[in-house]
Each structure stands twice: as structure tokens, then as C-alpha cells.
Backbone as JSON, one array per atom type, in Angstrom:
{
  "sequence": "XXXXXXXXXXXXXXXXXXXXXXXXXXXXXXXXXXXXXXXXXXXXXXXXXXXXXXXXXXXXXXXXXXXXXXXXXXXXXXXXXXXX",
  "N": [[60.59, 131.75, 72.36], [62.83, 129.86, 71.12], [64.61, 131.34, 69.57], [65.51, 132.57, 71.85], [67.14, 130.51, 73.48], [68.43, 129.9, 71.04], [70.13, 131.76, 70.6], [71.61, 131.89, 72.75], [73.14, 129.61, 72.43], [74.48, 130.57, 70.06], [76.12, 132.98, 70.91], [79.11, 133.66, 70.88], [80.38, 134.54, 73.24], [78.52, 133.08, 75.42], [79.46, 130.58, 74.2], [82.28, 130.13, 75.54], [81.92, 130.9, 78.01], [80.3, 128.64, 78.69], [82.38, 126.26, 77.68], [84.33, 127.26, 79.79], [82.51, 126.66, 82.49], [82.28, 124.1, 81.33], [84.59, 122.8, 82.04], [85.66, 123.88, 84.76], [83.51, 122.16, 86.01], [84.27, 119.68, 85.12], [86.72, 119.81, 86.95], [86.12, 119.81, 89.46], [84.71, 117.74, 90.1], [86.47, 115.72, 89.45], [88.11, 116.42, 91.74], [86.31, 116.06, 94.15], [86.34, 113.09, 93.74], [89.14, 112.38, 94.15], [88.85, 112.86, 96.77], [87.22, 111.01, 98.11], [88.17, 108.72, 97.09], [90.93, 108.99, 98.96], [89.72, 108.94, 101.42], [88.26, 106.44, 101.16], [91.16, 104.8, 101.5], [92.1, 105.52, 103.55], [90.19, 104.47, 105.37], [91.13, 101.44, 104.73], [93.52, 101.39, 105.28], [93.42, 102.11, 108.44], [91.89, 99.45, 109.0], [93.44, 97.32, 107.91], [95.45, 98.13, 110.07], [94.03, 97.4, 112.32], [93.76, 94.63, 111.68], [96.23, 93.73, 111.9], [97.17, 94.37, 114.84], [95.23, 92.51, 116.17], [96.28, 89.83, 114.97], [98.74, 90.09, 115.8], [98.19, 90.01, 118.77], [96.66, 87.65, 119.09], [98.69, 85.81, 118.28], [100.45, 85.86, 120.05], [98.95, 85.18, 122.22], [99.21, 82.11, 121.1], [101.48, 81.51, 121.79], [102.0, 81.53, 124.26], [99.98, 79.78, 125.34], [101.43, 77.29, 124.23], [103.74, 77.26, 125.82], [102.7, 76.27, 128.31], [101.63, 74.09, 131.3], [101.21, 71.02, 130.62], [99.86, 69.15, 132.27], [98.56, 68.39, 135.4], [100.28, 67.45, 136.85], [102.93, 68.28, 135.85], [102.18, 71.26, 136.73], [101.93, 70.98, 139.12], [104.73, 70.76, 140.09], [105.97, 72.3, 138.46], [104.78, 74.88, 140.31], [106.06, 74.13, 142.38], [109.07, 74.04, 142.35], [109.03, 77.12, 141.56], [108.74, 78.2, 139.31], [106.48, 79.18, 137.74]],
  "CA": [[61.84, 131.2, 73.3], [63.53, 129.77, 70.76], [65.6, 132.13, 69.53], [66.93, 133.46, 73.14], [68.28, 129.79, 73.6], [69.42, 129.88, 69.53], [70.95, 133.28, 70.44], [73.1, 131.52, 74.05], [74.13, 128.83, 72.15], [75.51, 131.21, 69.03], [77.18, 133.29, 71.27], [80.82, 133.56, 71.5], [80.67, 134.94, 74.82], [77.96, 132.41, 76.14], [80.63, 128.96, 74.0], [83.61, 130.5, 76.22], [81.34, 130.88, 79.28], [79.97, 127.43, 78.55], [83.62, 125.43, 78.43], [84.62, 127.57, 81.16], [81.2, 125.96, 82.96], [82.64, 122.43, 81.7], [85.93, 122.64, 82.71], [85.23, 123.71, 86.75], [82.5, 121.11, 86.88], [85.09, 118.16, 85.3], [87.44, 119.62, 87.84], [85.31, 119.38, 90.79], [84.23, 116.34, 89.88], [88.02, 115.1, 89.57], [88.44, 116.77, 93.62], [85.24, 114.65, 94.84], [86.74, 111.86, 93.31], [90.17, 111.64, 95.28], [88.37, 112.9, 98.65], [86.24, 110.04, 98.31], [89.24, 107.78, 97.19], [91.58, 109.04, 99.98], [88.52, 108.38, 102.48], [88.26, 105.01, 101.42], [92.09, 104.28, 101.52], [92.64, 105.7, 105.09], [89.92, 103.14, 106.03], [91.73, 100.44, 104.64], [94.9, 101.72, 106.21], [92.91, 101.61, 109.55], [91.42, 98.42, 109.28], [95.13, 96.96, 108.24], [96.42, 98.19, 111.16], [93.65, 96.8, 113.5], [93.97, 93.21, 111.55], [97.95, 93.47, 112.34], [97.03, 94.37, 116.25], [94.85, 91.24, 116.55], [97.07, 89.2, 114.67], [99.79, 89.98, 117.11], [97.51, 89.34, 120.25], [96.51, 85.92, 118.56], [100.08, 85.08, 117.95], [100.82, 85.87, 121.46], [98.06, 83.92, 123.27], [99.22, 80.97, 120.93], [103.11, 81.36, 122.3], [101.61, 81.55, 125.88], [99.35, 78.41, 124.96], [102.57, 76.44, 124.23], [104.53, 77.0, 127.25], [101.54, 75.96, 129.75], [102.03, 72.98, 131.88], [100.62, 69.6, 129.95], [99.15, 68.14, 133.03], [98.46, 68.75, 136.9], [101.72, 66.82, 137.75], [103.86, 69.13, 135.53], [102.11, 71.99, 137.17], [102.7, 71.14, 140.64], [106.12, 70.51, 139.84], [106.6, 74.17, 138.48], [104.79, 75.44, 141.41], [106.86, 73.68, 143.66], [109.92, 75.13, 141.86], [108.69, 78.63, 141.61], [109.16, 79.1, 137.63], [105.13, 79.29, 137.25]],
  "C": [[62.76, 130.5, 72.42], [64.93, 129.96, 69.92], [66.48, 132.58, 70.6], [67.92, 131.51, 73.31], [68.92, 129.16, 71.93], [70.87, 130.99, 69.68], [72.47, 132.58, 71.64], [73.58, 130.75, 73.16], [74.99, 129.26, 70.48], [76.06, 132.14, 69.34], [78.22, 133.25, 71.18], [81.26, 133.67, 72.82], [80.09, 133.11, 75.69], [78.97, 130.5, 75.83], [81.4, 129.34, 74.92], [82.88, 130.52, 77.57], [81.32, 129.09, 79.4], [81.26, 126.13, 78.86], [84.25, 125.61, 79.35], [83.9, 126.54, 82.65], [81.69, 124.51, 83.15], [83.64, 121.81, 82.37], [85.98, 122.94, 84.21], [84.38, 122.47, 86.86], [83.69, 119.96, 86.42], [86.05, 118.28, 86.76], [87.1, 119.37, 89.13], [84.93, 118.36, 90.67], [85.57, 115.17, 90.23], [88.34, 115.27, 91.16], [87.74, 115.83, 94.14], [86.18, 113.43, 94.73], [87.79, 111.43, 94.11], [89.97, 112.01, 96.54], [87.8, 111.46, 98.83], [87.67, 108.65, 98.15], [90.3, 107.74, 98.71], [90.97, 108.56, 101.19], [88.6, 107.06, 102.41], [89.99, 104.59, 101.54], [92.88, 104.48, 103.44], [91.8, 104.65, 105.72], [90.22, 101.87, 105.85], [92.68, 100.25, 105.29], [94.03, 100.97, 107.58], [92.25, 100.0, 109.88], [92.85, 97.02, 108.93], [95.56, 96.71, 109.47], [95.61, 96.81, 112.43], [94.19, 95.02, 113.44], [95.3, 92.94, 112.39], [97.68, 93.2, 113.93], [96.77, 92.82, 116.48], [95.42, 89.95, 116.04], [97.98, 89.09, 115.77], [99.3, 89.28, 118.34], [96.94, 88.16, 120.08], [98.11, 85.53, 118.74], [100.64, 84.93, 119.49], [100.48, 85.32, 122.76], [98.6, 82.52, 122.73], [100.8, 80.38, 121.85], [102.71, 80.7, 123.64], [101.29, 80.07, 126.22], [100.14, 77.13, 125.21], [103.61, 76.28, 125.17], [103.2, 76.39, 128.41], [101.74, 74.43, 130.08], [100.84, 72.11, 130.83], [99.45, 68.84, 131.08], [99.27, 69.01, 134.44], [100.29, 68.18, 137.58], [103.18, 68.41, 137.27], [103.48, 70.32, 136.18], [102.44, 71.78, 138.44], [104.06, 71.1, 140.71], [106.75, 72.06, 139.68], [106.32, 74.98, 139.51], [105.47, 75.5, 142.4], [108.63, 74.64, 143.23], [110.46, 76.64, 141.84], [108.96, 79.04, 140.38], [107.55, 79.09, 137.42], [104.89, 80.8, 136.62]]
}
């Protein structure tokens, strides 16, 4: 068994194959890392877009509430004038 391991580690062909296997493993791990990073960036972009939509809706609601009638007299006045 020891001689077989020594032959594999000492063989020039096995050393070259080992280098290429290490390079292939490194490249595949790098590509997987890029993919995960892109997925995470996509999720963050979607979250940001949803948050911006929610803020826009909230801003519109606040603007609408600032234009509301302050009391019942103002409400009645608006209804009579047709400006409600």
C-alpha cells in the first residue's frame, strides 16, 4: 500500500494531474462563490425596491392626512363647497 502511494505521489503524470485537479477545484469553488454573491445581491436589491415602494406609499398617506379636514366644521364647509 505504501509503495502504491509513493508511486502516485512520485509519478510525474500524477503530479500534473493533481495540479490540474487543484486548479479545477479552485475555479469551481470561485464560480460557486460568485453565484452565491449574485443571489445575495439580487435579494438585497429586491428588498431595497420593496422598501422604497413602502416608503413612497407611506409618504403619500402622510401627505393625504395633512390635507384632511381638521374638524367637523371644516368638513361641513368642504362638503357644501364641493371641494372634498
